[in-house]
Every structure is written in structure tokens, then in C-alpha cells.
PAZAPA-4460 file (N, C-alpha, C; in steps of 0.05 Angstrom, whole numbers, plus 32768, in hexadecimal, padded with zeros to 4 digits):
% residues 187
    n_x    n_y    n_z   ca_x   ca_y   ca_z    c_x    c_y    c_z   seq   type   mol
   8010   7FE8   8001   8000   8000   8000   8012   8019   8000     1      X     A
   8025   8019   8011   8037   8031   8013   8047   8035   7FF9     2      X     A
   804E   801F   7FED   805E   8021   7FD4   804B   802C   7FBE     3      X     A
   8031   8025   7FBF   801F   802E   7FAA   801A   804D   7FAE     4      X     A
   801A   8057   7FC7   8017   8073   7FCB   8031   8081   7FC1     5      X     A
   8047   8076   7FC6   8062   8082   7FBD   8062   8083   7F9F     6      X     A
   805A   806D   7F91   805A   806D   7F74   8048   8081   7F69     7      X     A
   8030   8085   7F76   801C   8097   7F6D   8027   80B4   7F71     8      X     A
   8035   80B9   7F87   8040   80D5   7F8D   8055   80DA   7F78     9      X     A
   8065   80C6   7F70   807A   80CA   7F5D   806E   80CE   7F41    10      X     A
   805A   80BF   7F3A   804E   80BF   7F1F   803E   80D8   7F19    11      X     A
   8030   80E4   7F2D   801E   80FA   7F29   802C   8112   7F1A    12      X     A
   8042   811C   7F24   804E   8133   7F15   8057   812E   7EF7    13      X     A
   805F   8114   7EF4   8067   810D   7EDA   8050   810C   7EC6    14      X     A
   803A   8102   7ED1   8020   8101   7EC0   8017   811D   7EBA    15      X     A
   8018   812E   7ECF   8011   814B   7ECA   8023   8159   7EB5    16      X     A
   803D   8153   7EB8   8050   815F   7EA4   804B   8155   7E88    17      X     A
   8044   813B   7E86   803F   812F   7E6B   8025   813D   7E5F    18      X     A
   8011   8140   7E6E   7FF9   814D   7E66   7FFF   816A   7E5C    19      X     A
   800E   8179   7E6C   8015   8193   7E65   8026   8194   7E4A    20      X     A
   8037   8182   7E4A   8047   817F   7E30   8034   817A   7E17    21      X     A
   8022   8169   7E1B   8010   8162   7E06   7FFD   817A   7DFE    22      X     A
   7FF3   8188   7E13   7FE1   81A0   7E0D   7FF1   81B5   7E01    23      X     A
   8008   81BC   7E0B   8018   81D2   7E00   8022   81CD   7DE3    24      X     A
   8023   81B4   7DDA   802B   81AD   7DBF   8014   81A5   7DAF    25      X     A
   7FFD   81A7   7DB7   7FE6   81A0   7DA8   7FE5   8183   7D9E    26      X     A
   7FEF   8171   7DB0   7FF0   8155   7DA6   7FE4   8142   7DBC    27      X     A
   7FD0   814B   7DCA   7FC3   813B   7DDF   7FBA   8120   7DD3    28      X     A
   7FAC   8120   7DBD   7FA2   8107   7DB2   7FB9   80F4   7DAA    29      X     A
   7FCF   80FE   7D9E   7FE5   80ED   7D96   7FF2   80E2   7DAF    30      X     A
   7FF9   80F1   7DC2   8006   80E8   7DDA   7FF5   80D4   7DE9    31      X     A
   7FDA   80DA   7DE9   7FC7   80C8   7DF8   7FC7   80AC   7DEA    32      X     A
   7FC6   80AD   7DD0   7FC8   8092   7DC1   7FE1   8084   7DC6    33      X     A
   7FF7   8093   7DC6   8012   8087   7DCC   8011   807A   7DE8    34      X     A
   8007   8088   7DFB   8006   807E   7E17   7FF5   8066   7E1A    35      X     A
   7FDE   8066   7E0C   7FCC   804F   7E0B   7FDC   8036   7DFF    36      X     A
   7FE9   803A   7DE9   7FF7   8025   7DDC   800D   801B   7DEC    37      X     A
   801C   802C   7DF9   8032   8024   7E0A   8029   8015   7E22    38      X     A
   8013   801E   7E2F   8008   800D   7E46   7FFF   7FF4   7E3D    39      X     A
   7FF2   7FF1   7E27   7FEA   7FD6   7E1D   8002   7FC5   7E16    40      X     A
   8018   7FD2   7E08   802E   7FC4   7E01   803F   7FB9   7E19    41      X     A
   8041   7FCA   7E2F   804F   7FC3   7E47   8041   7FAC   7E55    42      X     A
   8025   7FAB   7E54   8015   7F96   7E61   8018   7F7C   7E51    43      X     A
   801A   7F7F   7E36   801B   7F66   7E26   8037   7F5A   7E23    44      X     A
   804C   7F6C   7E28   8068   7F63   7E27   8075   7F6B   7E42    45      X     A
   8070   7F59   7E56   807B   7F60   7E70   8099   7F62   7E72    46      X     A
   80A7   7F55   7E60   80C4   7F55   7E61   80CF   7F70   7E5B    47      X     A
   80C0   7F80   7E4B   80C8   7F9B   7E45   80C7   7FAE   7E5E    48      X     A
   80B0   7FA9   7E6D   80AE   7FB8   7E87   80C4   7FB0   7E9A    49      X     A
   80CC   7F96   7E9B   80E1   7F8E   7EAB   80FC   7F9A   7EA2    50      X     A
   80FF   7F9D   7E88   8117   7FA8   7E7D   811B   7FC5   7E88    51      X     A
   8105   7FD4   7E86   8105   7FF1   7E8F   8109   7FF3   7EAE    52      X     A
   80FE   7FE0   7EBC   8101   7FDF   7EDA   811D   7FD6   7EE2    53      X     A
   812B   7FC8   7ED2   8144   7FBC   7EDB   815A   7FD2   7EE0    54      X     A
   8163   7FD6   7EF7   8177   7FEB   7EFD   8192   7FE4   7EF1    55      X     A
   8197   7FCA   7EEB   81B1   7FC2   7EE0   81B6   7FCA   7EC4    56      X     A
   819F   7FCC   7EB4   81A1   7FD4   7E99   81A7   7FF2   7E99    57      X     A
   81BB   7FF9   7E87   81C3   8016   7E89   81AD   8026   7E7C    58      X     A
   81AF   8041   7E83   819D   8054   7E79   819F   8058   7E5A    59      X     A
   81B9   8056   7E52   81BE   8058   7E34   81B0   8041   7E24    60      X     A
   81B0   8029   7E30   81A3   8012   7E21   8184   8018   7E21    61      X     A
   8179   8022   7E36   815D   8029   7E37   8155   803F   7E23    62      X     A
   8166   8052   7E23   8162   8069   7E0E   8164   805E   7DF3    63      X     A
   8178   804D   7DEE   817B   8042   7DD2   8161   8033   7DCB    64      X     A
   8157   8022   7DDE   813E   8013   7DD7   8127   8024   7DD1    65      X     A
   8123   803B   7DE0   810E   804D   7DDA   8112   805A   7DBF    66      X     A
   8129   8063   7DB9   812F   8071   7DA2   812D   805E   7D88    67      X     A
   8137   8045   7D89   8137   8035   7D73   811D   8026   7D6E    68      X     A
   8111   801E   7D83   80F8   800D   7D81   80DF   801F   7D80    69      X     A
   80DE   8033   7D92   80C6   8042   7D95   80C7   805C   7D86    70      X     A
   80DF   8066   7D82   80E3   8081   7D78   80D4   8088   7D5E    71      X     A
   80D1   8075   7D4D   80C5   807B   7D33   80A5   8076   7D35    72      X     A
   809D   8068   7D4A   8080   8062   7D4C   8070   8075   7D5D    73      X     A
   807E   8085   7D6E   8072   8096   7D83   8076   80B3   7D7A    74      X     A
   8064   80C3   7D85   8067   80E0   7D82   8081   80E9   7D8E    75      X     A
   808F   80FC   7D82   80AA   8103   7D8B   80A9   810E   7DA9    76      X     A
   8093   811A   7DB0   8091   8124   7DCC   808D   810C   7DE1    77      X     A
   8080   80F7   7DD6   807F   80DF   7DE7   809A   80D2   7DEC    78      X     A
   80A9   80D3   7DD6   80C5   80C6   7DD7   80D6   80D7   7DEA    79      X     A
   80D5   80F2   7DE7   80E4   8103   7DF9   80DD   80FF   7E16    80      X     A
   80C2   80FB   7E1B   80B8   80F7   7E37   80C4   80DB   7E40    81      X     A
   80C4   80C7   7E31   80CE   80AE   7E3A   80EC   80B1   7E40    82      X     A
   80FB   80BD   7E2E   8117   80C3   7E33   811C   80D1   7E4E    83      X     A
   810A   80E5   7E52   810D   80F4   7E6A   8109   80E2   7E83    84      X     A
   80F4   80D0   7E82   80F0   80BE   7E97   8109   80AB   7E9C    85      X     A
   8114   80A3   7E86   812D   8093   7E88   8143   80A3   7E95    86      X     A
   8147   80BB   7E8D   815C   80CC   7E9A   8157   80D0   7EB7    87      X     A
   813E   80D4   7EBE   8136   80D8   7EDA   8134   80BD   7EEB    88      X     A
   8139   80A7   7EDE   8135   808C   7EE9   8119   8087   7EF3    89      X     A
   8106   8091   7EE4   80EB   808D   7EEA   80DA   807D   7ED6    90      X     A
   80EA   8071   7EC3   80DB   8062   7EAD   80CC   804A   7EB8    91      X     A
   80D4   803F   7ECE   80C8   8028   7EDB   80AB   8030   7EE5    92      X     A
   80A7   8049   7EE6   808B   8054   7EF0   807A   805B   7EDA    93      X     A
   8082   8055   7EC0   8072   805D   7EA9   8054   8053   7EAB    94      X     A
   8051   803B   7EB4   8037   8030   7EB6   8024   8042   7EC6    95      X     A
   802B   8049   7EDE   801C   805B   7EEF   801A   8077   7EE4    96      X     A
   8031   8080   7ED8   8030   809B   7ECD   801B   809A   7EB6    97      X     A
   801B   8086   7EA5   800A   8086   7E8E   7FED   8083   7E95    98      X     A
   7FE7   8074   7EAA   7FCC   8070   7EB4   7FC3   808D   7EC0    99      X     A
   7FD3   809A   7ECF   7FCA   80B4   7EDA   7FC8   80C9   7EC4   100      X     A
   7FD9   80C7   7EB0   7FD7   80DA   7E9A   7FBC   80D6   7E8B   101      X     A
   7FB3   80BD   7E87   7F9A   80B7   7E7A   7F82   80C3   7E8B   102      X     A
   7F85   80BF   7EA6   7F6F   80CB   7EB6   7F6E   80EA   7EB3   103      X     A
   7F85   80F6   7EB3   7F86   8113   7EAF   7F7B   811C   7E94   104      X     A
   7F82   810C   7E7F   7F78   8113   7E65   7F59   8111   7E63   105      X     A
   7F50   80FC   7E71   7F32   80F9   7E71   7F24   8110   7E81   106      X     A
   7F31   8119   7E96   7F26   8130   7EA5   7F27   8149   7E94   107      X     A
   7F3E   814C   7E87   7F41   8164   7E74   7F2E   8164   7E5E   108      X     A
   7F27   814C   7E54   7F15   814A   7E3C   7EF8   8146   7E46   109      X     A
   7EF3   8148   7E60   7ED8   8143   7E6B   7ECE   8127   7E64   110      X     A
   7EDD   8113   7E67   7ED5   80F7   7E61   7ED3   80E9   7E7C   111      X     A
   7EBE   80DC   7E80   7EBA   80CC   7E98   7EBD   80AE   7E91   112      X     A
   7ECD   80A1   7EA3   7ECF   8085   7EA0   7EBA   8076   7EB2   113      X     A
   7EA9   8067   7EAA   7E94   805C   7EBA   7E95   803D   7EB7   114      X     A
   7E95   8030   7ECE   7E94   8012   7ECD   7E76   800A   7ED1   115      X     A
   7E6E   7FF9   7EC0   7E53   7FED   7EC2   7E54   7FCF   7EC4   116      X     A
   7E4A   7FC6   7ED9   7E49   7FA9   7EDF   7E2D   7F9F   7EDB   117      X     A
   7E2A   7F8A   7ECB   7E11   7F7E   7EC3   7E14   7F5F   7EC4   118      X     A
   7DFD   7F52   7EC7   7DFE   7F34   7EC7   7E05   7F29   7EAA   119      X     A
   7DFA   7F36   7E96   7DFD   7F2E   7E7B   7E08   7F46   7E6C   120      X     A
   7E17   7F42   7E56   7E21   7F5A   7E47   7E0A   7F6C   7E3E   121      X     A
   7E0F   7F86   7E3C   7DFA   7F99   7E34   7DF9   7F99   7E15   122      X     A
   7DE1   7F9F   7E0C   7DDD   7FA2   7DEF   7DE6   7FBE   7DE8   123      X     A
   7DE9   7FC2   7DCE   7DF2   7FDD   7DC4   7DDE   7FF1   7DCD   124      X     A
   7DC3   7FED   7DCB   7DAE   8001   7DD4   7DAF   8006   7DF0   125      X     A
   7DB5   7FF2   7E00   7DB8   7FF6   7E1E   7DCF   8007   7E23   126      X     A
   7DE5   8001   7E18   7DFE   8013   7E1C   7DF9   802F   7E15   127      X     A
   7DED   8034   7DFD   7DE7   8050   7DF3   7DD5   805E   7E09   128      X     A
   7DBF   8050   7E12   7DAE   805C   7E26   7DBB   8062   7E40   129      X     A
   7DCD   8050   7E49   7DDC   8054   7E61   7DEF   806D   7E5D   130      X     A
   7DFD   806D   7E48   7E0F   8084   7E42   7E00   809E   7E41   131      X     A
   7DEA   809F   7E35   7DD9   80B7   7E32   7DCF   80C0   7E4E   132      X     A
   7DC6   80AD   7E5F   7DBF   80B3   7E79   7DD5   80BE   7E8B   133      X     A
   7DED   80AF   7E88   7E04   80B8   7E98   7E0F   80D2   7E90   134      X     A
   7E0D   80D9   7E76   7E17   80F4   7E6E   7E05   810A   7E7B   135      X     A
   7DEC   8105   7E7B   7DD8   8117   7E89   7DDF   8119   7EA6   136      X     A
   7DE3   8102   7EB2   7DE8   8100   7ED0   7E02   810E   7ED8   137      X     A
   7E19   8109   7EC7   7E32   8114   7ECF   7E38   812F   7EC3   138      X     A
   7E2B   8135   7EAD   7E32   814D   7E9D   7E4B   814B   7E8D   139      X     A
   7E56   8133   7E8B   7E6E   812E   7E7B   7E67   812F   7E5E   140      X     A
   7E7C   8137   7E4D   7E79   8138   7E30   7E78   811C   7E25   141      X     A
   7E87   810A   7E31   7E8A   80F0   7E26   7E8B   80DC   7E3E   142      X     A
   7E7F   80C4   7E3B   7E81   80AE   7E4C   7E8F   8095   7E40   143      X     A
   7EA2   808C   7E4E   7EAF   8072   7E43   7EA6   805C   7E59   144      X     A
   7E9B   8048   7E4D   7E91   8033   7E5D   7EA6   801C   7E60   145      X     A
   7EA9   8012   7E79   7EB9   7FFA   7E7D   7EA3   7FE6   7E84   146      X     A
   7EA0   7FD1   7E74   7E8B   7FBE   7E78   7E95   7FA6   7E87   147      X     A
   7E87   7F9E   7E9D   7E8D   7F87   7EAB   7E76   7F75   7EAF   148      X     A
   7E7A   7F5B   7EAB   7E65   7F47   7EB0   7E6A   7F3C   7ECA   149      X     A
   7E55   7F3D   7EDC   7E58   7F32   7EF7   7E3E   7F23   7EFD   150      X     A
   7E3F   7F0A   7EFD   7E28   7EF9   7F03   7E1E   7EFC   7F20   151      X     A
   7E31   7F06   7F32   7E2A   7F09   7F4E   7E15   7F1E   7F54   152      X     A
   7E10   7F30   7F41   7DFC   7F45   7F48   7DE0   7F3D   7F43   153      X     A
   7DDD   7F26   7F37   7DC3   7F19   7F33   7DB1   7F26   7F1D   154      X     A
   7DB1   7F40   7F1B   7DA1   7F4F   7F07   7DA5   7F6C   7F0A   155      X     A
   7D9C   7F7C   7EF8   7D9F   7F9A   7EF9   7DBC   7F9F   7EF2   156      X     A
   7DC5   7FB6   7EFE   7DE1   7FC0   7EF8   7DEC   7FCF   7F0F   157      X     A
   7E07   7FD0   7F0F   7E16   7FE2   7F23   7E27   7FF4   7F12   158      X     A
   7E25   800E   7F17   7E34   8021   7F09   7E48   8030   7F1B   159      X     A
   7E61   8032   7F13   7E75   803D   7F23   7E81   8056   7F13   160      X     A
   7E7E   806D   7F1F   7E87   8087   7F12   7E9A   8092   7F27   161      X     A
   7EB3   8094   7F22   7EC7   809D   7F35   7EC4   808E   7F4E   162      X     A
   7EBF   809B   7F65   7EBB   808C   7F7D   7E9E   8088   7F85   163      X     A
   7E8B   8090   7F74   7E6E   808B   7F78   7E66   8070   7F6D   164      X     A
   7E56   8062   7F7C   7E4A   8049   7F72   7E2C   804C   7F72   165      X     A
   7E20   8044   7F5B   7E02   8043   7F59   7DFB   8026   7F56   166      X     A
   7DEF   801C   7F6A   7DE9   7FFE   7F6A   7DCC   7FFB   7F67   167      X     A
   7DC4   7FF3   7F4E   7DA9   7FED   7F48   7DA4   7FD0   7F40   168      X     A
   7DB7   7FBF   7F4E   7DB6   7FA2   7F48   7DA3   7F95   7F5B   169      X     A
   7D9B   7F7D   7F53   7D88   7F6D   7F64   7D97   7F66   7F7F   170      X     A
   7DB0   7F5F   7F7F   7DBE   7F5A   7F95   7DC0   7F72   7FA9   171      X     A
   7DC4   7F8B   7F9D   7DC4   7FA2   7FAC   7DA8   7FA7   7FB9   172      X     A
   7D93   7FA3   7FAB   7D79   7FA8   7FB5   7D72   7F94   7FCC   173      X     A
   7D7A   7F7A   7FC9   7D77   7F66   7FDE   7D87   7F6F   7FF7   174      X     A
   7DA0   7F79   7FF2   7DAF   7F82   8009   7DA2   7F99   8017   175      X     A
   7D96   7FAA   8008   7D89   7FC2   8013   7D70   7FBA   8024   176      X     A
   7D61   7FA7   801A   7D49   7F9C   8028   7D52   7F8E   8041   177      X     A
   7D65   7F7E   803F   7D70   7F6F   8057   7D79   7F84   806C   178      X     A
   7D86   7F98   8064   7D91   7FAC   8077   7D79   7FBB   8084   179      X     A
   7D63   7FC1   8075   7D4C   7FCD   807F   7D3D   7FBB   8093   180      X     A
   7D3D   7FA1   808C   7D2F   7F8E   809E   7D3F   7F8C   80B8   181      X     A
   7D5A   7F8B   80B7   7D6A   7F89   80CE   7D65   7FA2   80E0   182      X     A
   7D63   7FBA   80D5   7D5F   7FD2   80E6   7D42   7FD0   80F2   183      X     A
   7D2F   7FC7   80E3   7D14   7FC6   80EE   7D12   7FB1   8103   184      X     A
   7D21   7F9C   8102   7D1E   7F88   8116   7D2C   7F8E   8130   185      X     A
   7D40   7FA0   812F   7D4D   7FAA   8147   7D3A   7FB7   815B   186      X     A
   7D28   7FC7   8151   7D17   7FD6   8162   7D01   7FC4   816C   187      X     A
***
């Protein structure tokens, strides 16, 4: 837990700096696409993350890898940022920096990430209706749904927006009725 807090404290200013770099150079979309691609790539190729985290591997070798392998595929500002992280010995934190950067970009673009749990996958029409209702509820320009299927909720759905949970599932209603009965029986 303490190490997660430390990593978060280290990552925050770098994510802020990357967003400022992207905004000042009018390339938020390009850098955001790069960060998404890099996060996906680091997850699918864990040996690359291990390579960057390894303190025995020289900074020159890490710079060379970024320049030769990623240099032609990424926005030049993304490459400069990665080289900066290598020089500051913070490249191992890129995963957390990238995730925080994406959160900041979504805030900047007024996009809300909403998790919707259902028993069965939503149809296209159901998704559109939920998105329309959530836009009205949150006032956000855009809603991005993270869909989760959870057989444990029995029916209905559970919506998570930031730290707010809207539980309109059958399991949640049963829990609410049970709680009401418990309080009524105490008196």
C-alpha cells in the first residue's frame, strides 16, 4: 500500500507535465494514442517492462531501444518524454504515469469513464440509452463504458462513476430490503 502511494506521488507530476507538453504542442490526440499503445504493448510484452525496470541495464541501452524501436512509430514529443523518463530514472513508472495521464486527458476533454456491471452483455440500444442517461446525469460531453458481466448481481445493473456507485441490481435491492427488515426487527 505504501509503495503504491509513493509510486502515485512520483507519477503525478510526470503525468501533469506530459499533458502540458501535449496541450502546448497541440498534439493531445497523438500523445494519447501513443500512451494507449505503449500501455497495451507493455502489458502484452512484460519482458519490455522488465527491461526498463532493470537497474543493471545502462541508460544508454534504454535510450537506444526507445530511439531505434519506438522512435519512428511514436510522436516526437512522446519519444522525448520517454527519453526524459530514462534520464531521470523514472521509466519504470511509465505504466502509472501513462494511466494517470489518461485520467487527466479524460478530465480535460470532459470524458467520464463509467463501469457498468450486468448479468448479461448489454445490447447496442441498451448501451446507447445508458450513455444518453449518463450524459444527462453527469453533464459530461462523452461517456466511455467499461462493460463487466457479473452473474452475482442476479439482475439489473451496477453503475460506477468515479467514486459513486449506483446499485439498481436485484442483489442490491435484496440487500436493501434485508437491511430494512433488520432495523425494523430491532425495535
